[in-house]
C-alpha positions as CSV (number, residue, x, y, z in Angstrom):
1,R,39.6,-35.4,47.7
2,G,38.5,-32.2,46.1
3,V,40.5,-29.1,45.2
4,K,41.3,-26.3,47.7
5,Q,42.4,-23.4,45.6
6,Y,40.0,-20.8,44.3
7,N,41.6,-20.7,40.9
8,E,41.4,-24.4,40.5
9,K,37.7,-24.4,41.3
10,L,37.4,-21.5,38.9
11,V,38.8,-23.5,36.0
12,I,36.6,-26.5,36.9
13,D,33.6,-24.1,37.0
14,V,34.4,-22.8,33.5
15,G,34.8,-26.4,32.2
16,R,31.4,-27.4,33.7
17,R,29.6,-24.4,32.2
18,L,31.1,-24.6,28.7
19,D,31.7,-28.4,28.4
20,A,34.8,-28.2,26.2
21,V,37.1,-25.1,26.4
22,S,40.7,-24.2,25.4
23,K,43.3,-22.8,27.7
24,A,43.1,-19.6,25.8
25,E,39.4,-19.3,26.3
26,I,39.8,-20.0,30.0
27,T,42.4,-17.3,30.2
28,R,40.0,-14.8,28.5
29,I,37.1,-15.8,30.7
30,T,38.8,-15.8,34.0
31,G,41.3,-12.9,33.5
32,L,44.1,-15.1,34.9
33,S,47.4,-15.2,33.1
34,A,48.1,-17.8,30.4
35,Q,50.9,-19.2,32.5
36,T,48.7,-19.6,35.6
37,I,46.0,-21.4,33.5
38,T,48.6,-23.7,32.0
39,V,49.9,-24.7,35.5
40,I,46.4,-25.2,36.9
41,A,45.1,-27.1,33.8
42,N,48.2,-29.4,33.8
43,R,47.7,-30.1,37.6
44,L,44.0,-30.9,37.1
45,I,44.9,-33.2,34.2
46,D,47.4,-35.0,36.3
47,E,44.8,-35.4,39.0
48,Q,42.4,-36.9,36.4
49,L,39.8,-34.2,36.9
50,L,40.3,-32.8,33.4
51,L,40.7,-34.5,30.0
52,K,42.3,-33.3,26.8
53,D,39.9,-33.3,23.9
54,N,40.8,-33.8,20.2
55,V,43.0,-31.1,18.7
56,V,41.0,-28.4,16.9
57,R,42.7,-27.2,13.6
58,G,41.7,-24.9,10.8
59,K,41.2,-21.7,12.9
60,V,43.4,-18.6,13.1
61,G,46.5,-19.2,15.2
62,Q,47.9,-22.4,16.7
63,P,45.8,-25.5,16.9
64,S,44.0,-25.7,20.2
65,V,43.3,-28.6,22.6
66,P,40.0,-28.2,24.3
67,L,39.7,-29.4,27.9
68,R,36.7,-31.0,29.5
69,L,35.7,-32.5,32.8
70,N,36.6,-36.1,33.2
71,P,33.3,-37.9,33.9
72,D,35.2,-40.5,36.1
73,G,37.3,-37.8,37.8
74,A,34.9,-37.8,40.8
75,I,31.9,-40.0,41.6
76,S,29.2,-39.1,44.1
77,L,26.4,-41.0,45.7
78,G,23.0,-39.5,46.5
79,I,20.3,-40.8,48.8
80,K,16.7,-39.4,48.9
81,L,14.9,-40.7,51.9
82,G,11.2,-39.8,51.9
83,R,7.7,-40.6,53.2
84,R,6.7,-42.8,50.3
85,T,9.9,-43.5,48.3
86,S,13.6,-43.8,48.8
87,Q,16.3,-43.8,46.1
88,V,20.0,-44.3,45.9
89,I,21.9,-42.9,42.9
90,A,25.5,-42.6,41.6
91,I,26.5,-39.8,39.3
92,S,29.6,-38.8,37.5
93,F,31.7,-35.7,37.7
94,T,29.6,-34.3,34.8
95,Y,26.3,-35.1,36.7
96,D,25.3,-38.1,34.5
97,V,23.4,-40.8,36.2
98,L,25.4,-44.0,36.4
99,E,23.3,-46.3,38.6
100,I,20.0,-45.9,40.5
101,E,18.0,-48.1,42.9
102,S,14.4,-47.2,44.1
103,L,12.0,-48.4,46.8
104,H,8.3,-47.6,47.2
105,Y,6.4,-48.1,50.4
106,D,3.3,-47.0,52.3
107,Y,5.2,-45.4,55.1
108,P,8.9,-45.2,56.1
109,D,9.5,-47.9,58.8
110,S,13.0,-47.1,60.0
111,S,14.2,-50.7,60.3
112,S,13.1,-51.7,56.9
113,I,14.4,-48.5,55.2
114,L,17.8,-48.7,56.8
115,D,18.2,-52.3,55.8
116,W,17.2,-51.5,52.2
117,L,19.6,-48.5,52.1
118,K,22.5,-50.7,53.2
119,R,21.7,-53.1,50.4
120,A,21.0,-50.5,47.8
121,V,24.1,-48.4,48.4
122,T,26.2,-51.6,48.3
123,T,24.5,-52.6,45.1
124,V,25.0,-49.3,43.4
125,I,28.7,-49.1,44.4
126,G,29.2,-52.7,43.2
127,K,27.9,-51.8,39.7
128,L,30.5,-49.1,39.3
129,T,33.8,-49.8,37.6
130,S,36.9,-50.2,39.8
131,V,38.1,-46.7,38.6
132,Q,34.8,-45.2,39.5
133,R,34.7,-46.8,43.0
134,A,38.2,-45.4,43.7
135,R,36.9,-41.9,42.9
136,I,33.9,-41.7,45.1
137,V,34.0,-38.5,47.1
138,G,31.0,-38.9,49.4
139,I,27.3,-39.3,49.9
140,G,24.6,-36.7,49.7
141,L,21.6,-37.2,51.9
142,A,18.3,-35.5,51.0
143,M,15.4,-35.9,53.4
144,P,12.6,-33.9,55.0
145,A,13.6,-31.8,58.0
146,H,10.8,-33.4,60.1
147,L,10.3,-36.9,58.7
148,H,8.4,-37.9,61.8
149,S,5.9,-35.1,61.5
150,W,2.3,-35.4,60.2
151,E,2.2,-39.1,60.9
152,G,-1.6,-39.4,60.5
153,I,-1.6,-37.6,57.2
154,I,0.1,-40.5,55.4
155,D,-1.8,-43.2,57.4
156,A,1.2,-44.6,59.1
157,P,0.7,-46.7,62.3
158,E,0.8,-44.6,65.4
159,G,4.4,-44.1,66.7
160,V,6.2,-45.6,63.7
161,L,7.5,-42.3,62.3
162,S,8.5,-41.1,65.8
163,E,11.5,-43.5,65.6
164,W,13.2,-41.2,63.1
165,Q,13.6,-38.6,65.8
166,H,16.2,-40.8,67.5
167,I,18.1,-41.9,64.4
168,D,21.2,-40.0,63.1
169,V,21.1,-41.1,59.5
170,M,24.2,-39.2,58.6
171,S,26.3,-40.9,61.3
172,W,24.9,-44.3,60.4
173,L,25.8,-43.9,56.7
174,A,29.3,-42.6,57.6
175,S,29.8,-45.6,59.8
176,E,28.5,-48.1,57.4
177,F,30.4,-46.9,54.3
178,G,33.4,-45.0,55.5
179,L,32.5,-41.9,53.4
180,S,31.8,-38.3,54.3
181,V,28.0,-37.6,54.3
182,H,26.4,-34.2,53.4
183,K,22.8,-33.5,54.4
184,I,20.4,-31.2,52.7
185,N,16.6,-30.7,52.8
186,D,14.9,-32.8,50.1
187,A,13.2,-29.9,48.3
188,S,16.4,-27.8,48.4
189,A,18.2,-30.8,46.9
190,A,15.6,-30.8,44.0
191,C,16.2,-27.1,43.6
192,L,19.9,-27.6,43.5
193,A,19.6,-30.3,40.8
194,E,17.4,-28.0,38.6
195,M,19.9,-25.1,39.0
196,S,22.9,-27.3,38.3
197,L,21.6,-29.1,35.2
198,H,19.3,-26.6,33.5
199,H,20.3,-23.1,34.7
200,R,24.1,-23.4,35.0
201,T,24.9,-20.6,32.5
202,H,23.1,-17.8,34.3
203,Q,22.8,-16.6,37.9
204,L,19.1,-17.1,38.4
205,N,17.0,-15.8,41.4
206,C,13.9,-18.0,41.8
207,I,11.7,-19.9,44.2
208,Y,11.3,-23.5,43.4
209,Y,8.3,-25.6,44.4
210,Y,8.2,-29.4,44.5
211,V,5.0,-31.4,44.6
212,G,5.8,-34.7,46.4
213,T,3.9,-36.7,49.0
214,F,4.0,-33.3,50.8
215,F,4.7,-29.9,49.2
216,G,8.2,-28.4,49.6
217,G,10.2,-25.6,48.2
218,G,13.7,-24.2,47.7
219,I,15.3,-20.8,47.0
220,A,18.0,-20.0,44.6
221,L,19.8,-16.6,44.9
222,G,22.2,-15.9,42.0
223,G,21.9,-19.5,41.0
224,H,23.1,-20.7,44.4
225,I,20.9,-22.5,47.0
226,F,19.9,-20.5,50.1
227,E,18.9,-22.8,52.9
228,G,18.2,-20.3,55.7
229,N,19.3,-20.3,59.3
230,S,18.1,-23.8,60.1
231,G,18.2,-25.3,56.6
232,Q,14.4,-25.0,56.2
233,A,14.1,-22.0,53.8
234,A,11.0,-22.2,51.7
235,S,9.2,-24.7,54.0
236,V,6.0,-24.0,52.2
237,A,4.3,-27.2,53.5
238,S,4.0,-25.4,56.9
239,L,2.6,-22.2,55.4
240,P,-0.7,-21.3,57.1
241,L,-3.6,-21.0,54.7
242,S,-5.5,-18.3,56.6
243,L,-5.5,-16.3,59.8
244,P,-6.4,-17.8,63.2
245,K,-10.1,-17.6,63.8
246,D,-12.1,-18.3,67.0
247,G,-9.0,-19.5,68.8
248,K,-8.4,-22.2,66.2
249,S,-5.1,-22.6,64.3
250,P,-5.5,-22.5,60.5
251,S,-4.7,-25.5,58.4
252,Q,-1.3,-25.6,56.7
253,M,-0.4,-25.9,53.0
254,V,0.5,-29.6,53.5
255,S,-3.3,-30.2,53.7
256,A,-4.0,-28.7,50.3
257,A,-1.1,-29.3,47.8
258,G,0.5,-32.6,48.6
259,L,0.1,-35.8,46.6
260,H,-1.0,-37.6,49.8
261,T,-4.5,-36.0,49.3
262,L,-4.6,-37.3,45.7
263,E,-3.6,-40.8,46.9
264,A,-6.3,-40.8,49.5
265,E,-9.0,-39.8,47.0
266,A,-7.8,-42.5,44.6
267,I,-8.0,-45.1,47.3
268,A,-11.5,-43.9,48.2
269,R,-12.6,-44.4,44.6
270,G,-11.1,-47.9,44.6
271,F,-8.1,-47.0,42.4
272,D,-4.5,-47.9,43.0
273,R,-2.8,-45.4,45.2
274,N,0.0,-45.0,42.6
275,I,-2.2,-44.7,39.5
276,F,-1.1,-41.1,38.9
277,L,2.6,-41.8,39.3
278,S,3.2,-44.1,36.4
279,E,3.5,-43.3,32.7
280,Q,0.6,-45.5,31.8
281,P,-2.3,-43.8,29.9
282,L,-5.1,-42.7,32.2
283,Q,-8.8,-43.3,31.6
284,D,-11.3,-40.4,31.6
285,V,-12.5,-41.3,35.1
286,H,-8.9,-41.1,36.4
287,L,-8.3,-37.7,34.6
288,A,-11.5,-36.4,36.1
289,L,-10.3,-37.2,39.6
290,F,-6.9,-35.7,38.9
291,D,-8.4,-32.5,37.6
292,S,-10.7,-32.2,40.6
293,W,-7.7,-32.5,42.9
294,A,-5.5,-30.3,40.7
295,E,-8.0,-27.4,40.9
296,E,-7.6,-27.1,44.7
297,A,-3.9,-27.9,44.6
298,A,-3.3,-25.2,41.9
299,C,-5.0,-22.6,44.1
300,A,-2.7,-23.5,47.0
301,L,0.3,-23.4,44.7
302,A,-0.7,-20.1,43.3
303,F,-1.1,-18.8,46.9
304,A,2.4,-20.0,47.7
305,V,3.9,-18.4,44.6
306,I,2.2,-15.1,45.3
307,G,3.4,-15.1,48.9
308,G,6.9,-15.9,47.7
309,Q,6.8,-13.0,45.2
310,C,5.9,-10.6,48.0
311,Y,9.3,-11.3,49.6
312,L,11.7,-12.2,46.9
313,D,10.2,-10.6,43.7
314,A,12.0,-13.2,41.6
315,P,11.8,-13.2,37.8
316,V,11.0,-17.0,37.7
317,S,9.2,-19.6,39.8
318,I,9.7,-23.3,39.0
319,I,7.3,-26.1,39.8
320,D,8.3,-29.7,39.6
321,G,7.1,-32.9,41.3
322,R,6.8,-36.7,41.3
323,L,4.0,-36.7,38.8
324,P,4.6,-37.7,35.2
325,E,5.5,-34.9,32.8
326,M,2.0,-34.8,31.2
327,L,0.2,-34.4,34.6
328,M,2.7,-31.9,35.9
329,S,2.1,-29.8,32.8
330,R,-1.6,-30.0,33.5
331,L,-1.1,-28.9,37.0
332,V,1.2,-26.0,36.1
333,E,-1.4,-24.7,33.6
334,K,-4.0,-24.7,36.3
335,V,-1.7,-22.7,38.5
336,E,-1.4,-20.1,35.8
337,T,-5.2,-19.9,35.6
338,A,-5.5,-19.8,39.4
339,F,-3.6,-16.5,39.6
340,E,-6.8,-14.9,38.2
341,K,-8.7,-15.7,41.4
342,F,-6.4,-13.5,43.5
343,D,-6.1,-9.8,44.1
344,L,-2.7,-9.1,42.5
345,R,-2.4,-5.4,43.0
346,G,1.2,-4.5,43.9
347,I,2.6,-7.9,42.9
348,A,4.8,-8.7,39.9
349,L,4.0,-12.3,39.0
350,P,7.0,-14.4,38.0
351,Q,7.4,-16.3,34.8
352,L,6.1,-19.8,35.7
353,Q,8.2,-22.7,34.5
354,Q,7.9,-26.4,34.8
355,G,10.9,-28.3,36.2
356,R,12.5,-30.9,34.1
357,L,13.8,-33.6,36.5
358,G,10.6,-35.0,38.1
359,M,11.1,-38.0,40.2
360,N,14.9,-37.9,40.1
361,A,15.2,-34.3,41.1
362,R,15.8,-35.0,44.8
363,P,18.3,-37.9,44.6
364,L,20.2,-36.0,41.8
365,G,20.4,-32.9,44.0
366,A,21.6,-35.1,46.9
367,A,24.4,-36.6,44.8
368,I,25.4,-33.1,43.5
369,V,26.0,-31.8,47.0
370,P,29.3,-33.6,47.7
371,L,30.7,-32.6,44.3
372,H,29.5,-29.0,45.0
373,H,31.2,-29.1,48.4
374,Y,34.6,-30.2,47.1
375,F,34.8,-28.7,43.6
376,S,32.4,-25.7,43.3
377,L,33.2,-22.0,43.5
378,S,30.1,-21.3,45.4
379,T,29.2,-22.3,48.9
380,F,25.7,-22.6,50.3
381,Q,24.5,-19.6,52.3
382,L,24.2,-22.1,55.2
383,Q,27.2,-24.4,55.7
384,I,26.1,-27.9,54.6
385,K,26.0,-30.3,57.5
386,T,28.7,-32.9,57.0
387,E,29.5,-36.1,58.8
388,N,33.1,-37.3,58.3
389,N,34.1,-40.8,59.3
């Protein structure tokens, strides 16, 4: 399971970044000797982690045989467990989605969710080929750090979410499926997926923001995820919106930028709670409601981005979320406009980009974590919590 030597991981890293690459190119890029690269490449081919591509002829010198990652060389499972949705996903060694199962609910009742997870993981594994099943390396688990918190905000029955304080989901998964389990904060998982799939060729420093039921964030330093001392770096949902006044604590960002507030407003107008989460065309009355919510949410997002810049001074900030691409674009545009409402003296605003993974960002990131753990050159700044059966 996995590769242990730095040079082996280096060759895999080059293969992942360049898709198909010859031994001569790997030698040039890594600075290792041609003999060393040949030995490593042959070993990785024998272990079915690399495949030989078609011979390339017609260039100067000997014909070359490009190498590429074997999609079936390692398979990983990802689980996103959240306040409104859960997903189970299987991905290939090249990060392609193989299977996915999803569940939507009003609130995460622990008994129902764990029953569904058991069925969904079994279903996803069952749909894989026998070769793929034999190459599963582990399960990545992405979930909020405090799933039980803010119970009233999502209208869950009193005491239901508190059950999660006493459930060790990592141990439960390891016991049920006999696989190692790797845990990561859900917003950091989304950040990892964005970095791995769309920024793999350069070492990006950025703060990543994800608009889900609640509002979360992630930090990438040199393209690698930084989780902080307790795994909660960029916990922007808990960011105070003002200073304490008259002995009262200020409200938090979670009250201004999460989709739960949009859902509540939709219900109050007699609309379906999930009207803004589908790809169906919206009527003018729906768009008017969305824009009203987005104006306030955009100000909160701009406030978070400005605060992040004061500490990290990153060239890029990325915003993604559960909303369809069209609505996310609408929200990001409003964030750009909202910057004008702030005093920006002494602040270098980042380039604002829209994330490209949407709903699947968090389960994808979860599934990437085991592959990252076993095969990647980099390690998280905080050692990923792992449960081995």
